[in-house]
C-alpha positions as CSV (number, residue, x, y, z in Angstrom):
1,M,-7.0,-10.2,-102.0
2,T,-3.8,-11.5,-100.4
3,A,-1.2,-13.7,-102.0
4,A,-2.5,-16.9,-103.3
5,N,-0.2,-19.2,-101.2
6,Q,-0.4,-17.4,-97.9
7,H,-0.7,-19.9,-95.0
8,H,-3.9,-19.9,-93.0
9,E,-4.1,-21.5,-89.6
10,P,-6.7,-24.3,-89.5
11,Y,-9.4,-24.3,-86.9
12,P,-8.4,-26.8,-84.2
13,S,-11.5,-29.0,-84.5
14,M,-14.8,-29.4,-86.2
15,D,-16.4,-27.8,-83.1
16,A,-14.3,-24.7,-83.5
17,L,-15.1,-24.5,-87.2
18,R,-18.8,-24.9,-86.4
19,R,-18.6,-22.1,-83.7
20,A,-16.8,-19.8,-86.2
21,H,-19.5,-20.5,-88.8
22,E,-22.3,-19.7,-86.3
23,Y,-20.5,-16.5,-85.1
24,L,-20.0,-15.3,-88.6
25,F,-23.6,-16.1,-89.5
26,D,-24.9,-14.1,-86.6
27,N,-22.5,-11.2,-86.7
28,L,-21.8,-10.6,-90.4
29,P,-21.2,-6.8,-90.9
30,T,-23.7,-5.2,-93.3
31,S,-24.3,-1.6,-94.4
32,E,-26.9,0.2,-92.3
33,R,-28.1,2.1,-95.4
34,S,-28.3,-0.6,-98.0
35,G,-28.3,-3.8,-96.0
36,S,-25.6,-5.1,-98.3
37,L,-22.4,-6.8,-97.2
38,T,-19.6,-4.5,-96.2
39,E,-16.0,-4.9,-97.3
40,A,-15.1,-6.0,-93.8
41,G,-17.8,-8.6,-94.0
42,S,-16.4,-9.9,-97.3
43,M,-13.0,-10.2,-95.8
44,Q,-14.3,-12.1,-92.8
45,I,-16.0,-14.6,-95.1
46,E,-12.8,-14.9,-97.1
47,E,-10.8,-15.6,-94.0
48,F,-13.3,-18.1,-92.7
49,I,-13.4,-20.0,-96.0
50,S,-9.6,-20.1,-96.2
51,R,-9.2,-21.3,-92.6
52,A,-12.0,-23.9,-93.1
53,I,-10.3,-25.3,-96.2
54,A,-7.0,-25.5,-94.3
55,T,-8.9,-27.3,-91.5
56,G,-9.3,-30.3,-93.7
57,A,-5.6,-31.1,-92.9
58,V,-6.6,-31.9,-89.3
59,L,-10.0,-33.5,-89.8
60,D,-9.7,-37.3,-89.9
61,T,-13.3,-38.6,-89.8
62,L,-15.6,-38.8,-92.8
63,A,-18.5,-37.2,-90.9
64,D,-16.4,-34.1,-89.9
65,R,-15.0,-33.7,-93.4
66,R,-18.5,-33.9,-94.9
67,E,-19.8,-31.3,-92.5
68,A,-16.8,-29.0,-93.0
69,Q,-17.1,-29.2,-96.7
70,G,-20.8,-28.4,-96.4
71,L,-20.0,-25.2,-94.5
72,V,-17.4,-24.1,-97.1
73,D,-19.9,-24.8,-99.9
74,Y,-22.5,-22.8,-98.0
75,W,-20.5,-19.7,-97.8
76,V,-19.1,-20.1,-101.4
77,A,-22.5,-20.7,-102.8
78,S,-24.3,-17.9,-101.1
79,T,-25.1,-15.2,-103.7
80,F,-23.8,-12.3,-101.7
81,T,-20.6,-14.2,-101.0
82,Q,-20.1,-15.0,-104.7
83,L,-20.5,-11.4,-105.7
84,Q,-18.5,-9.7,-103.0
85,L,-15.6,-12.2,-102.9
86,S,-15.1,-12.6,-106.6
87,S,-15.0,-8.8,-106.8
88,L,-12.3,-8.7,-104.2
89,A,-10.4,-11.5,-105.9
90,R,-10.2,-9.4,-109.1
91,G,-9.3,-6.2,-107.4
92,P,-11.1,-2.8,-107.1
93,A,-11.1,-2.2,-110.8
94,S,-13.6,-5.1,-111.5
95,K,-17.1,-4.7,-110.2
96,S,-19.1,-7.1,-112.3
97,G,-19.1,-9.9,-109.7
98,D,-19.8,-12.6,-112.3
99,S,-17.5,-15.3,-110.8
100,S,-18.6,-17.8,-108.2
101,V,-15.2,-19.1,-107.3
102,V,-13.4,-18.2,-104.2
103,H,-9.7,-18.7,-104.8
104,S,-8.5,-20.5,-101.7
105,Q,-5.1,-19.5,-100.3
106,R,-3.3,-22.8,-99.7
107,D,0.1,-24.2,-99.6
108,P,1.8,-25.1,-103.0
109,E,1.6,-28.8,-102.0
110,Y,-2.1,-28.6,-102.6
111,Q,-2.3,-26.4,-105.7
112,D,-3.5,-29.3,-107.9
113,R,-6.7,-29.7,-105.9
114,P,-10.0,-28.1,-107.0
115,D,-10.8,-24.7,-105.5
116,N,-12.9,-24.7,-102.3
117,Q,-12.3,-28.4,-101.6
118,L,-11.0,-29.2,-98.1
119,E,-7.3,-29.9,-97.9
120,P,-6.7,-33.7,-97.5
121,F,-6.1,-34.9,-94.0
122,N,-2.4,-34.6,-93.2
123,P,-1.5,-37.1,-90.5
124,A,2.0,-35.7,-90.2
125,V,0.6,-32.5,-88.6
126,V,-1.3,-34.3,-85.9
127,D,1.3,-37.0,-85.4
128,A,4.0,-34.4,-84.9
129,A,1.9,-32.9,-82.1
130,A,1.4,-36.4,-80.7
131,E,5.2,-37.0,-80.6
132,R,5.7,-33.7,-78.8
133,G,3.0,-34.8,-76.3
134,D,4.8,-38.1,-75.7
135,A,8.0,-36.2,-75.0
136,F,6.2,-33.9,-72.6
137,I,4.6,-36.9,-70.8
138,R,7.9,-38.7,-70.5
139,G,9.3,-35.8,-68.5
140,L,6.5,-35.8,-65.8
141,S,6.2,-37.5,-62.5
142,A,3.3,-40.0,-61.9
143,K,1.3,-37.3,-60.0
144,Q,1.9,-34.8,-62.8
145,T,0.8,-37.3,-65.4
146,D,-2.4,-37.9,-63.5
147,L,-3.0,-34.2,-63.5
148,V,-2.4,-34.0,-67.2
149,R,-4.8,-36.8,-67.8
150,R,-7.6,-35.1,-65.8
151,V,-6.9,-31.8,-67.6
152,L,-7.0,-33.2,-71.1
153,L,-10.2,-35.3,-70.4
154,G,-11.7,-32.0,-69.0
155,V,-11.5,-30.3,-72.4
156,L,-13.4,-33.2,-74.1
157,R,-17.1,-33.8,-74.2
158,F,-18.2,-37.4,-74.0
159,P,-21.6,-38.3,-75.7
160,D,-24.3,-40.5,-74.2
161,H,-24.2,-43.2,-76.9
162,E,-22.0,-44.5,-79.7
163,Q,-20.9,-41.1,-81.0
164,E,-17.6,-39.4,-81.5
165,I,-16.3,-37.3,-78.6
166,S,-16.1,-33.6,-79.3
167,S,-14.1,-30.6,-78.1
168,R,-15.2,-28.9,-74.9
169,P,-13.2,-25.7,-74.4
170,A,-12.7,-25.0,-70.7
171,R,-11.5,-21.9,-68.8
172,R,-8.1,-22.0,-67.1
173,E,-9.8,-21.3,-63.8
174,E,-12.1,-24.4,-64.3
175,L,-9.1,-26.6,-65.0
176,N,-7.2,-25.4,-61.9
177,K,-9.7,-27.2,-59.8
178,F,-7.9,-30.5,-60.6
179,G,-4.9,-29.6,-58.4
180,K,-2.9,-26.8,-56.9
181,T,-3.1,-23.6,-59.0
182,G,0.6,-23.2,-59.6
183,Q,1.1,-26.9,-60.5
184,V,-1.8,-26.9,-62.9
185,D,-0.9,-23.6,-64.6
186,A,2.7,-24.9,-65.2
187,L,1.3,-28.1,-66.8
188,L,-1.2,-26.1,-68.9
189,D,1.6,-23.8,-70.2
190,G,3.7,-26.9,-71.0
191,L,0.9,-28.5,-72.9
192,K,0.4,-25.2,-74.9
193,D,4.2,-25.1,-75.6
194,A,4.0,-28.7,-76.9
195,G,1.2,-27.8,-79.2
196,I,-1.3,-30.1,-77.4
197,L,-3.5,-27.3,-76.1
198,V,-4.4,-23.9,-77.6
199,G,-5.6,-20.9,-75.7
200,R,-8.2,-18.3,-76.6
201,P,-8.8,-15.1,-74.6
202,T,-12.4,-14.4,-73.5
203,K,-14.0,-11.9,-71.2
204,E,-14.0,-14.6,-68.4
205,G,-10.3,-15.4,-68.9
206,E,-8.3,-17.7,-71.0
207,E,-10.2,-20.6,-72.6
208,L,-8.2,-23.8,-73.5
209,S,-9.0,-26.6,-75.9
210,L,-7.2,-29.4,-77.8
211,Q,-5.0,-28.0,-80.6
212,Y,-6.4,-30.8,-82.9
213,L,-9.3,-33.0,-82.0
214,A,-7.7,-35.7,-84.1
215,L,-5.2,-36.1,-81.3
216,S,-7.9,-37.9,-79.4
217,R,-7.6,-40.7,-82.0
218,R,-4.0,-40.5,-83.2
219,W,-2.1,-39.8,-80.0
220,G,-1.7,-43.2,-78.5
221,W,-1.4,-42.1,-74.9
222,L,-4.4,-39.9,-74.9
223,A,-6.5,-42.4,-76.9
224,K,-5.9,-45.0,-74.2
225,E,-7.0,-42.6,-71.5
226,I,-10.1,-41.7,-73.5
227,D,-11.0,-45.4,-73.7
228,K,-10.7,-45.7,-69.9
229,R,-13.0,-42.6,-69.6
230,K,-15.5,-44.1,-72.1
231,N,-15.5,-47.2,-70.0
232,L,-17.2,-45.3,-67.2
233,S,-20.1,-44.3,-69.5
234,D,-20.4,-47.8,-70.8
235,L,-20.5,-49.3,-67.3
236,A,-23.0,-46.7,-66.1
237,L,-25.3,-47.3,-69.1
238,S,-25.1,-51.1,-68.5
239,W,-26.1,-50.5,-64.9
240,I,-29.1,-48.4,-66.0
241,G,-30.0,-51.0,-68.6
242,S,-29.9,-53.8,-66.0
243,N,-32.5,-52.0,-63.8
244,R,-29.6,-50.8,-61.6
245,S,-28.5,-54.3,-60.7
246,T,-25.9,-54.4,-57.9
247,G,-24.0,-56.9,-60.0
248,A,-23.1,-54.0,-62.4
249,L,-21.7,-51.7,-59.7
250,L,-18.0,-50.7,-59.5
251,D,-15.3,-51.9,-57.1
252,W,-13.3,-49.4,-55.0
253,R,-10.4,-49.1,-57.4
254,L,-12.6,-48.0,-60.3
255,I,-14.6,-45.8,-58.0
256,R,-11.5,-43.9,-56.9
257,R,-10.3,-43.6,-60.5
258,F,-13.6,-42.5,-61.9
259,R,-14.2,-39.9,-59.2
260,E,-11.2,-38.0,-60.4
261,Y,-12.8,-37.3,-63.7
262,G,-14.3,-33.9,-64.2
263,N,-17.5,-33.0,-66.1
264,L,-19.4,-36.2,-65.1
265,K,-23.0,-36.6,-66.2
266,Q,-25.6,-36.9,-63.5
267,W,-26.3,-40.5,-64.2
268,E,-22.6,-41.3,-64.1
269,T,-22.4,-39.6,-60.7
270,D,-25.4,-41.6,-59.5
271,F,-23.7,-44.8,-60.7
272,I,-20.5,-44.0,-58.8
273,N,-22.4,-43.0,-55.6
274,A,-24.4,-46.2,-55.8
275,S,-21.2,-48.2,-56.2
276,S,-19.7,-46.5,-53.1
277,R,-22.7,-47.4,-51.0
278,W,-22.7,-51.0,-52.2
279,N,-19.0,-51.3,-51.4
280,I,-19.5,-50.1,-47.9
281,I,-22.0,-52.8,-47.4
282,K,-19.8,-55.4,-49.0
283,A,-16.5,-54.1,-47.5
284,S,-15.0,-57.6,-47.1
285,V,-15.7,-58.5,-50.7
286,A,-14.4,-55.2,-51.9
287,L,-11.1,-55.8,-50.0
288,A,-10.7,-59.2,-51.6
289,V,-11.4,-57.8,-55.1
290,A,-8.9,-55.0,-54.4
291,I,-6.2,-57.5,-53.5
292,V,-6.8,-59.5,-56.7
293,I,-6.7,-56.3,-58.8
294,G,-3.5,-55.2,-57.0
295,V,-1.8,-58.5,-57.9
296,I,-2.8,-58.1,-61.5
297,A,-1.5,-54.5,-61.5
298,L,1.8,-55.5,-60.0
299,A,2.2,-58.1,-62.8
300,S,2.1,-55.4,-65.4
301,S,5.1,-53.3,-66.3
302,P,4.3,-49.7,-67.3
303,A,8.0,-48.9,-66.9
304,Y,8.8,-51.2,-69.8
305,E,6.5,-49.4,-72.1
306,K,7.5,-46.0,-71.0
307,L,11.3,-46.4,-70.9
308,Y,12.4,-49.4,-73.0
309,V,10.0,-49.5,-75.9
310,P,11.1,-46.1,-77.4
311,L,14.7,-47.3,-77.3
312,R,14.0,-50.6,-79.1
313,V,11.7,-49.3,-81.9
314,K,14.5,-48.4,-84.3
315,S,16.2,-51.8,-84.1
316,V,12.9,-53.6,-84.6
317,V,12.1,-51.6,-87.7
318,Q,15.6,-52.3,-89.1
319,E,15.1,-56.0,-88.5
320,I,11.8,-55.9,-90.4
321,E,13.5,-54.3,-93.3
322,D,16.4,-56.8,-93.3
323,K,15.9,-59.3,-96.1
324,S,18.0,-61.9,-94.3
325,I,15.6,-62.1,-91.3
326,P,13.1,-65.0,-91.4
327,D,9.4,-64.1,-92.0
328,E,8.2,-65.5,-88.7
329,R,10.6,-63.2,-86.8
330,K,9.4,-60.3,-88.9
331,A,5.8,-61.1,-88.0
332,D,6.8,-61.2,-84.3
333,D,8.4,-57.7,-84.8
334,I,5.3,-56.4,-86.4
335,R,3.2,-57.7,-83.6
336,W,5.5,-56.1,-81.1
337,L,5.2,-52.7,-82.8
338,A,1.4,-53.0,-82.8
339,T,1.3,-54.1,-79.1
340,Y,3.1,-51.1,-78.0
341,H,1.2,-48.7,-80.2
342,Q,4.2,-47.8,-82.4
343,K,3.9,-46.6,-86.0
344,L,3.6,-49.5,-88.4
345,E,4.9,-48.3,-91.7
346,V,6.4,-51.3,-93.6
347,Q,5.6,-50.4,-97.2
348,G,7.5,-52.7,-99.5
349,L,7.5,-55.4,-96.9
350,R,8.2,-59.0,-98.1
351,L,6.5,-61.8,-96.2
352,A,6.4,-64.3,-99.0
353,E,7.9,-67.5,-97.4
354,P,5.6,-70.5,-97.4
355,V,5.5,-70.6,-93.6
356,K,2.4,-69.2,-92.0
357,K,2.7,-65.7,-90.4
358,D,0.3,-65.1,-87.4
359,L,-0.7,-61.5,-87.0
360,H,-4.3,-62.2,-85.9
361,G,-5.8,-59.7,-83.5
362,I,-3.1,-57.0,-83.9
363,A,-4.3,-53.4,-83.3
364,A,-2.7,-51.4,-86.1
365,A,-5.1,-48.8,-87.4
366,G,-3.5,-46.7,-90.1
367,A,-0.7,-49.3,-90.8
368,Q,1.1,-49.0,-94.1
369,F,1.6,-52.2,-96.1
370,R,1.7,-50.5,-99.5
371,E,3.5,-52.4,-102.3
372,S,4.1,-55.3,-99.9
373,K,4.2,-59.0,-100.9
374,L,2.2,-61.0,-98.4
375,R,1.8,-64.8,-98.6
376,N,0.1,-67.0,-95.9
377,V,-0.5,-64.1,-93.5
378,A,-3.3,-64.2,-90.9
379,F,-4.9,-60.8,-90.0
380,E,-7.9,-62.5,-88.5
381,R,-9.8,-60.2,-86.0
382,A,-7.1,-57.5,-86.5
383,T,-7.9,-53.8,-86.2
384,L,-6.7,-52.3,-89.5
385,S,-9.0,-49.3,-89.9
386,S,-7.6,-46.9,-92.5
387,A,-4.7,-49.2,-93.2
388,S,-3.2,-49.2,-96.7
389,F,-2.4,-52.3,-98.8
390,E,-2.3,-50.3,-102.0
391,G,-0.5,-52.0,-104.8
392,A,0.3,-55.1,-102.6
393,V,0.6,-58.6,-103.9
394,L,-1.5,-61.0,-101.8
395,E,-1.7,-64.8,-101.7
396,N,-3.7,-66.7,-99.1
397,V,-4.2,-63.8,-96.7
398,N,-6.8,-64.1,-94.0
399,F,-8.8,-61.0,-93.0
400,R,-11.7,-62.8,-91.4
401,N,-13.6,-60.7,-88.9
402,A,-11.1,-57.9,-89.1
403,K,-11.9,-54.2,-88.8
404,L,-11.0,-52.8,-92.2
405,D,-13.2,-49.7,-92.4
406,Q,-11.7,-47.0,-94.6
407,A,-8.8,-49.4,-95.5
408,N,-7.2,-49.1,-98.9
409,F,-6.9,-52.1,-101.2
410,D,-6.5,-50.1,-104.5
411,G,-4.5,-51.8,-107.2
412,V,-4.0,-55.0,-105.2
413,Y,-2.9,-58.1,-107.1
414,L,-4.8,-61.1,-105.7
415,C,-2.9,-64.2,-106.7
416,K,-4.7,-66.7,-104.5
417,Q,-7.4,-66.5,-101.9
418,A,-8.0,-63.4,-99.7
419,D,-10.7,-64.1,-97.1
420,F,-12.7,-61.1,-95.9
421,S,-15.5,-63.2,-94.3
422,G,-17.3,-61.3,-91.6
423,A,-15.0,-58.3,-91.9
424,D,-16.1,-54.7,-91.5
425,I,-15.1,-53.1,-94.8
426,T,-17.3,-50.0,-94.6
427,G,-15.8,-47.3,-96.7
428,A,-12.8,-49.5,-97.7
429,S,-11.6,-49.0,-101.3
430,F,-11.0,-51.8,-103.8
431,K,-10.4,-49.8,-107.0
432,R,-8.6,-51.7,-109.7
433,M,-8.1,-54.8,-107.6
434,K,-7.0,-57.6,-110.0
435,F,-8.1,-61.2,-109.6
436,W,-9.1,-64.1,-111.7
437,S,-12.7,-65.2,-112.1
438,D,-12.1,-68.4,-110.2
439,N,-10.3,-66.5,-107.4
440,I,-12.9,-64.0,-106.3
441,P,-12.1,-62.6,-102.9
442,I,-14.2,-64.2,-100.2
443,F,-16.9,-62.0,-98.6
444,A,-19.0,-64.5,-96.7
445,E,-21.2,-62.6,-94.2
446,A,-19.4,-59.4,-95.1
447,P,-21.2,-56.4,-96.7
448,W,-18.8,-56.1,-99.6
449,W,-21.1,-53.5,-101.3
450,Q,-20.3,-51.0,-98.5
451,A,-16.8,-50.7,-99.9
452,K,-15.8,-48.3,-102.6
453,G,-14.3,-48.9,-106.1
454,W,-16.2,-51.9,-107.4
455,G,-17.0,-51.8,-111.1
456,F,-20.5,-52.9,-112.3
457,D,-19.1,-56.1,-113.7
458,E,-17.4,-56.9,-110.3
459,I,-20.7,-56.1,-108.5
460,D,-22.4,-58.7,-110.7
461,L,-19.7,-61.3,-109.9
462,L,-19.8,-60.6,-106.2
463,E,-23.6,-60.6,-105.9
464,K,-23.8,-64.0,-107.6
465,R,-21.3,-65.4,-105.2
466,Y,-22.2,-63.5,-102.0
467,P,-25.8,-62.3,-102.3
468,R,-26.9,-59.6,-99.9
469,K,-29.8,-61.8,-98.7
470,D,-27.3,-63.8,-96.7
471,I,-26.0,-60.9,-94.8
472,G,-28.4,-61.3,-91.9
473,Q,-25.8,-63.5,-90.2
474,N,-23.2,-60.7,-90.1
475,D,-21.8,-60.1,-86.6
476,G,-21.2,-56.4,-87.4
477,L,-24.9,-55.8,-88.4
478,K,-26.1,-57.7,-85.3
479,S,-23.8,-55.6,-83.1
480,I,-25.1,-52.3,-84.6
481,L,-28.7,-53.2,-84.2
482,D,-28.1,-54.6,-80.7
483,R,-26.4,-51.3,-79.7
484,I,-29.4,-49.3,-81.0
485,S,-31.8,-51.6,-79.1
486,F,-29.7,-51.2,-75.9
487,A,-29.7,-47.4,-76.2
488,R,-33.5,-47.4,-76.6
489,T,-33.8,-49.5,-73.4
490,V,-31.5,-47.1,-71.6
491,Y,-33.4,-44.0,-72.8
492,E,-36.7,-45.6,-71.7
493,K,-35.3,-46.1,-68.2
494,M,-33.4,-42.8,-67.7
495,G,-36.4,-40.8,-66.5
496,L,-36.0,-38.2,-69.3
497,D,-38.8,-35.7,-70.0
498,E,-41.1,-36.7,-72.9
499,E,-39.6,-34.2,-75.4
500,D,-36.0,-35.2,-74.7
501,K,-36.9,-38.9,-74.9
502,S,-38.9,-38.5,-78.1
503,E,-36.0,-36.6,-79.7
504,R,-33.5,-39.4,-78.8
505,L,-35.8,-42.2,-79.9
506,A,-36.4,-40.5,-83.3
507,S,-32.6,-40.4,-83.8
508,L,-32.4,-44.1,-82.9
509,N,-35.2,-44.9,-85.3
510,N,-33.4,-43.2,-88.1
511,Q,-30.1,-45.0,-87.3
512,R,-31.9,-48.3,-87.3
513,A,-33.7,-47.6,-90.6
514,W,-30.5,-46.3,-92.3
515,T,-28.5,-49.4,-91.1
516,L,-31.1,-51.7,-92.5
517,A,-31.3,-49.7,-95.7
518,T,-27.6,-49.8,-96.4
519,Y,-27.6,-53.5,-95.8
520,G,-30.5,-53.9,-98.3
521,L,-32.8,-55.4,-95.6
522,I,-36.0,-53.5,-96.3
523,G,-38.3,-56.3,-97.5
524,D,-40.1,-56.9,-94.1
525,G,-41.2,-53.2,-93.7
526,E,-39.3,-52.7,-90.5
527,A,-36.9,-50.1,-91.9
528,E,-39.7,-48.1,-93.5
529,A,-41.7,-48.2,-90.3
530,A,-38.7,-46.9,-88.3
531,A,-38.0,-44.1,-90.7
532,T,-41.7,-43.1,-90.9
533,A,-41.8,-42.9,-87.1
534,A,-38.8,-40.7,-87.0
535,M,-40.3,-38.5,-89.8
536,D,-43.5,-38.1,-87.8
537,Y,-41.4,-36.7,-84.8
538,Y,-39.4,-34.3,-87.0
539,A,-42.6,-33.0,-88.7
540,R,-43.9,-31.8,-85.3
541,A,-40.6,-30.9,-83.6
542,R,-39.7,-27.4,-82.5
543,D,-38.1,-25.1,-85.0
544,E,-34.4,-25.7,-84.4
545,P,-31.8,-25.8,-87.2
546,Y,-30.2,-29.0,-86.0
547,L,-33.6,-30.7,-85.8
548,K,-34.4,-29.6,-89.4
549,R,-31.1,-31.2,-90.5
550,R,-31.9,-34.4,-88.7
551,G,-35.3,-34.3,-90.3
552,A,-33.8,-33.9,-93.7
553,S,-31.4,-36.8,-93.0
554,T,-34.4,-39.0,-92.1
555,A,-36.2,-37.9,-95.3
556,D,-33.1,-39.2,-97.2
557,T,-33.3,-42.5,-95.3
558,L,-37.0,-43.0,-96.1
559,A,-36.4,-42.1,-99.7
560,Y,-33.6,-44.6,-100.0
561,I,-35.9,-47.3,-98.6
562,L,-38.7,-46.4,-101.1
563,M,-36.2,-46.6,-103.9
564,Q,-35.3,-50.2,-102.9
565,K,-38.8,-51.3,-102.1
566,P,-40.1,-54.2,-104.1
567,A,-43.0,-53.2,-106.4
568,K,-45.6,-55.4,-108.0
569,D,-45.6,-53.5,-111.2
570,D,-44.2,-50.4,-113.0
571,A,-46.9,-48.1,-111.7
572,E,-46.1,-48.9,-108.1
573,E,-42.4,-48.5,-108.7
574,K,-43.0,-45.1,-110.3
575,S,-45.1,-44.1,-107.3
576,N,-42.3,-45.1,-104.9
577,F,-39.8,-43.1,-106.8
578,T,-42.0,-40.1,-107.1
579,K,-42.4,-40.0,-103.3
580,A,-38.6,-40.6,-102.9
581,L,-37.9,-37.7,-105.4
582,A,-39.9,-35.2,-103.3
583,L,-38.2,-36.3,-100.1
584,L,-34.7,-36.1,-101.7
585,K,-35.2,-32.8,-103.3
586,S,-36.1,-31.2,-99.9
587,A,-33.2,-33.1,-98.2
588,A,-30.7,-32.0,-100.8
589,E,-31.7,-28.4,-100.5
590,T,-31.4,-28.5,-96.7
591,L,-28.2,-30.6,-96.4
592,D,-26.4,-29.9,-99.7
593,D,-24.8,-33.3,-99.1
594,A,-23.1,-35.1,-101.9
595,E,-24.5,-38.6,-101.2
596,V,-28.1,-37.2,-100.9
597,I,-27.6,-35.4,-104.2
598,F,-26.3,-38.6,-105.8
599,R,-29.5,-40.5,-104.8
600,Y,-31.6,-37.5,-105.9
601,A,-29.9,-37.9,-109.3
602,V,-30.7,-41.6,-109.5
603,A,-34.4,-40.9,-108.7
604,L,-34.5,-38.2,-111.4
605,H,-33.0,-40.7,-113.9
606,V,-35.5,-43.4,-113.1
607,L,-38.4,-40.9,-113.6
608,G,-37.0,-40.0,-117.0
609,Q,-35.7,-36.5,-116.1
610,D,-32.2,-37.3,-117.5
611,E,-31.0,-33.8,-118.2
612,E,-31.5,-32.7,-114.6
613,A,-30.2,-36.1,-113.4
614,I,-26.9,-35.6,-115.2
615,L,-26.5,-32.1,-113.7
616,Q,-27.1,-33.4,-110.2
617,L,-24.8,-36.4,-110.9
618,Q,-22.0,-34.0,-111.9
619,K,-22.6,-32.0,-108.8
620,A,-22.4,-35.0,-106.5
621,L,-19.5,-36.9,-108.0
622,P,-16.8,-34.8,-109.6
623,E,-17.7,-31.6,-107.9
624,K,-18.3,-32.9,-104.3
625,E,-16.1,-36.0,-104.8
626,Y,-18.7,-38.5,-103.5
627,E,-17.8,-42.1,-104.1
628,P,-21.0,-44.3,-104.2
629,T,-20.8,-47.7,-102.5
630,H,-24.0,-49.6,-101.5
631,E,-26.1,-47.7,-104.0
632,L,-24.3,-49.4,-106.9
633,L,-25.7,-52.7,-105.8
634,L,-28.9,-51.9,-104.0
635,L,-30.1,-49.7,-106.9
636,N,-28.2,-51.6,-109.5
637,K,-31.0,-52.2,-112.0
638,H,-31.6,-48.5,-112.3
639,F,-28.2,-47.6,-113.6
640,T,-28.7,-47.7,-117.4
641,G,-27.6,-46.0,-120.6
642,T,-25.8,-42.7,-120.6
643,F,-26.5,-42.3,-116.9
644,K,-24.6,-45.5,-116.1
645,K,-21.6,-44.4,-118.3
646,E,-21.5,-41.1,-116.5
647,V,-21.4,-42.8,-113.2
648,M,-18.5,-45.0,-114.3
649,N,-16.6,-42.0,-115.8
650,S,-17.1,-39.8,-112.8
651,T,-16.0,-42.5,-110.3
652,A,-13.1,-43.7,-112.5
653,T,-14.3,-47.3,-112.3
654,I,-13.4,-49.6,-115.1
655,N,-14.4,-53.1,-116.1
656,R,-12.3,-55.7,-114.4
657,T,-8.9,-56.6,-116.0
658,T,-6.2,-59.2,-115.1
659,A,-3.5,-57.3,-117.0
660,G,-0.1,-57.8,-115.3
661,L,-1.5,-60.2,-112.7
662,V,0.7,-63.2,-113.8
663,T,3.8,-61.1,-113.8
664,R,3.2,-59.6,-110.4
665,C,2.2,-62.9,-108.8
666,A,5.5,-64.4,-110.0
667,T,7.4,-61.9,-107.8
668,L,6.2,-63.8,-104.8
669,N,8.7,-66.5,-105.8
670,S,11.5,-64.2,-106.7
671,P,14.3,-63.4,-104.2
672,N,13.6,-59.6,-104.3
């Protein structure tokens, strides 16, 4: 085996990793005589695992990271992989093959991580590519920028409904259709040199794709262009959902822009064509609309954002760091950075003056407010997904209706009120947050149990103050359920063949059931009915691996509903958990997913199989690093005895403490 710290190039995206897995699975070299794995095959697996682990550095979504870790675990756990790779790892002198650990080859920076775990997401890698992309775009003419936009959108696949976009590798010849061959080729080469695109030789010619799919979310320029492209799909679906109402059709300006996009779906093309016909009939109205839109366009100033903003950023950041600058002005500077999509890294920031600071509605996903001191700050309706407030001192901070999914509030000192009413805190972390019993953070109409890090005593406090039965008024829940209902209406009207429609509706049924289950809203039987309907479809569906995985995911959903289902007596509860256990065992075997295994462990514990329950718990929590959220509330009464202690130990949760709170809160009034 090669040196332990040798660098391995990550796969550019989850799609590329998935294709590599499928290719390896279908083409693994084996001996013709024995049928066993050849040394070349072992080395291919070793290379795949090392590159897959390295790919963690460029995977920024929880779903992608879970799937990638699952693929790594699959190849590591396979018996023949264990034997062959561990033999290689020890060298030719050792043949016993008794180790099951593949020693990943990773940079020294990550040597303290467990073997075979994905590298943590490293935003610096993707952000550096984004900066090179910005520099490349700044050097282009308007026409060249339009070509680049069309090319980059041409290497992305846009889903039908509420899903993440994915990579769509395209041949250079296909991308040349967007303009003159020489011009497009020059731009493609420039994008490759900037590290935005990566090429791969194929029999049909060079195939190009995004270097990192995370660029679609972290490169501000591309993210805005993607939002515009998604707008076409949203408008087309709204048109279909409105029975093709003329009121939902496009004007000429949007028609011209949307016609430039490649890889349109048939129903998007139908929408654009219908809009064109309607605008010919209503030419005078279209002209008036075009004039109004033209005036609005003239009022904007793209030159300001393109030329002046980069020059001003440094002085704005320096002003924020200057202790002599008033808080209100610093807040204005923060809003300016967010408005123009600049990095917002203000750790150690002090906004502690009594005056109110208005940062409502800012779009600052990933912002860094670590170790800051914030008093009387309004983040109402702000977008702060994946933002970090770790170690901050907060007093009277308003997060009402903000997007805080995956945000970090670990170790926060809460001196006075912090209001999270109506906020989306899915996957946010509140480990070791310190607050007094009479100053519990406000979670009215917010699903606080979908956040990570709560101890069992904190869960008891929060459930008494903000019970889950009141969550039906939550705007986020309503929005999710409305989107699912809207998608169902659209699928019913799209003229799909029966099999395609049934498959899509089964997926929507599972989404609806899972949403209701994670919000604890299963009492009326709607969630169970939706999950059962989806299970019925997957039971008779064609034999496809992806359908088997969806079926297993739906089995997990139904099991979770049964585990929460009210029972009239112990016998009925045992029956529910027995059914759930069978579903979860099968789902865990198919998916090998940490959260499914965790719920499987809970079911085992409830049914008295504690020895196996602890084994599965260890597999889910420390080994696969799952952090339970909603389960700790929705299955709360079932965490008992040694099993409960193991959950607390494995998740590093502790009983609430106020140690150090008085001292840290006093710093809000100190000059430094």
